N, C-alpha and C positions, 0 to 999 in steps of 0.2 A: 082208597084215600091216599095211599102212598104215592101213586104215580103223579098226580097233579103237583104234589109238593116237590118231587124231583124235577118235574117240568119247569116249575116256577123258579126253582134254584138254577136250573140250566139257563133259563132266560136272563136272570139276574146276572149270572156270571158273564153271559155274552154282552149284556148291556154294559157292564163295567169294563170289559175288554175293549169294546167300541169306544167308550169315553176316554179310556187311557190312550187308545191309539189316536183319537182325535186331539186330545190335549198334547200328546207328543208331537203331532204334525204341526199344531199351532205354535208350539215352542220352537220347532225348527225353523218356521218362517220368521219369527221375531229375531232369532239369532243371526239369520242371513241379512236382514235389512238393517241391523244395527251397525255393522263394521263400515259400510261405505261412507257414513256421515263424516268421519274426520277428513277423508280424502276429497269430498265434494264441498267442504265448507268454504264460503266466500272469503272469510277472513284468512284462512290458511292459504288460499290462492294468492291473495294480495300480499301476504307475507313472503311467499315464494318469489313474486315479481319485483317487490320493492328493492331488494338488495341489488338486482341486476340493473335497475334504472338509476338509482341514487348516484353511483359513481360517474355516470355519464353527464348528469346534471351539475355535479359539483366540480366538473372540469371547467365551467364557465369562469369562475374567478381567476383561474390560472391563465385563461386566454386574455383577459382584460389588461394585465400589466404588460403582456407581450406586444399589445397593439398601441397602447398609449405612448411609450417611449419612441416608437418608430414614426409616429405621425407628428407629435408636437414639436420636437427639435427640428425637423426638417422644414416646417412651415415658418416658424417664428423668425429665425435668423435671416431667412431669404427675403422676408417681406419688410422688416423694420428698416434695414439700411436704404432700400430702394426709395422709400418714401422720404427719408431725410435728404437723400441726394436730389430728389425732384425739386426740393425747395430752393436751396442756394448752393448745394454741392458741399455743405458742411452740416454737422450734426445739429447745430442751433442756428435758426434764421437770423441773419444780421439785419440791423436797422438800415433804412435807406440812406440816412445821412452818412453812414460809414462807407457806403458804396459810391457816393458822389466823389469825384476827384477834387482835391484841394487845388487852389489856384496854382500852387507851386508845381503841381504835376500835370498841368495842362500845358502842352507844348506851345511855344510861340512860333511866329513865322520866320524869325531869324534869331541869331545868338543873343541879341539884346532885348528881344520882345519878352515882356512879362505880363502876367494876368493878375487881376484882383476880382474877388467875388462881388458881383453886383447884388445878388439876392438869391434865396433858396425857398422854395415853396411849392404848392400844387401847380399843375399845368393850367394856365388860363389863356394861352394863345397858341397858335400853330408853331410846331418846332421845326423850322426849316421851310424852305420854299416849296417843297414837294409834298408836305404833309397835308392830307385832305380832312382828316378827322383827328380829334383828340384821342389819346390812348384809352381813356375810360370808355369811349364809344365803341372801342374794339374789344371790350371785355376785361380791361385791366382792373384788378381789385384795388391796387394802390399805384400811385404815380407821384414822383417828385421831381422837380426841375431846379437846376442851378444854372444861373446866368453869370457870365464872365465879361469884364470889360478891360481894356488895355490899361496898364498901370505905368507910372513914371512919365506921364505927359505924352505917351504914344496915342495916336488916334488911327482910325481906319480899319477897325475890325471888331468882331464880337465872337463870343464862344458860348457854348451851352452843353449841358450834360443832363439827360433825362433817364430815369430809371423807373421801369414798370414791373410789377409782379402780378402774375396771372394765377388762376386757381390751380392749374396743372400744366404739364408739358404740352399737352395736345393744343390747349388754347394759345400757348406761346408759339407753337409751331404754325398754327393757323395765322397768327398775327405776322409772322415773318413772311408769309405768302403775300399778305396785304402790303407790307413795306416793299416787297419786290414789285408789286403792281404799281405802287406810287412812283418807283424809279422808272418803270417802263412808260408811264403816262405823264411824267413830269414835263415834258416838252410842251404838253397842252396848256400848261399854266404860264407859259413864257411868251405868249402871243404879243404882249405889249413892248417887248424888247426887240430892238433892231437885230441884235445878234444873240443867239441862244444855243447852247450845246449842253447835252447831258452825257457824261462819260460812262463807260461801262462799269458794272459792279465788279469790283476787284477783291478777292479773298485776302485775308490777312491772318498769318499764323500767330496765335496767342497762347498764353499759358493756360487759359481756361475758356471753355465754350467755343463757339464759332463766330467769326467776325468778317465783315466786308465793308467796303466803302466806295464812294463814287464822287465825282466832281461836277458840279453845275456851274457853267459860265454864262453870264448874261450882261448885256450893256445896252443902254438906250442909245438912240441915234445921236451922233455927234458928241458923244461923251468922251472925255479924255481918259477916263478910267472905267474899268469894268468891275464886276462883283464875282468873286470866286467862292462858292459855297461847297465846302467839303462836308459830306454827310456820311457818318459812320453808324454801323449796326453791330451790336453784340448780343448774343443770346447764350445764356447758361441755364439750362433746366427751364424753370418756369419764370425766369427773369429775362427781360428784354431791355436793352439800353440803346439809347440814341446819343450821338455826339455830333456837335456842330462846330465848325471853324469857318468863320466868314471873313473874307479879306477884300478890302477895296484897294485896287491897284492896277497897274498896267500889265503885269505878267504874273505868272504863277509857274516858276521853274524850280523843280526839285528832281533829284535823282530818284529813279523808280525804287520804291521800297523804303524810301527815306522821307516821304511826305509827312508833314505835321499830323495828319489824321492817323496815319499808320501808327505812330508812336502813341497817339492819344488812345487808340483802341488797345494797344498792348498795356498801357498804364492802367486802363479800366479793368482789364481782365486780371491783372495782378491785384487790383484793389478787392476782387472777390475773394481772394485767399487771405486777405488781411496783411 
């Protein structure tokens, strides 16, 4: 009866040993799986990347001030004056009435010739014998005309000053080409006259803008006197001006560069500056 008991005790002791060994092995597995958790955690990975990215993004505000001063000052000053100069050459556009010559500044045909203003208003008729269309038909935004008549009992002549303002320099430049074509084709409008001549376009040096003028001579058959139409053109930016000095007489003799129209164009250019 003693042998079975020792055998049972032996089996019991072996069973306990196996259980202890098994529990020890399971415990070692749990200890090995637990430590990797802190290193593999997504939150810890984000925390390790965030400090390296944040400084590179926070550099954006420092880039903005360095770009803004370099662009804004370089554009604004260069654009603003150019727009003001395209209007009349001054910072504030002047009224048309101030650009028209007063009668006292319209040159006469001799030392005793004086003018008086006949009227001022919009263009209602052709300005000069060569004009084919009114200025508004050429795109002028505004046009004003002043007419002059001889003063002091003098007769035999008329004068005129036209000022047109266009929307921009390009429109004014295109109008100058049209005015040139009117000069080139003016002879076609003089078929009813026995004698007709259109002089060359001559440049005039002025204080402002560019200027030129030409003389149209025409007379009917058997007429004792002819007509001499001096036509001047002045352009400054988007402003185009026409001047007219018409004389009825037998001759038109002036030293080159001292013709009445040359001085009229110079006076008109000076009027632009006030």
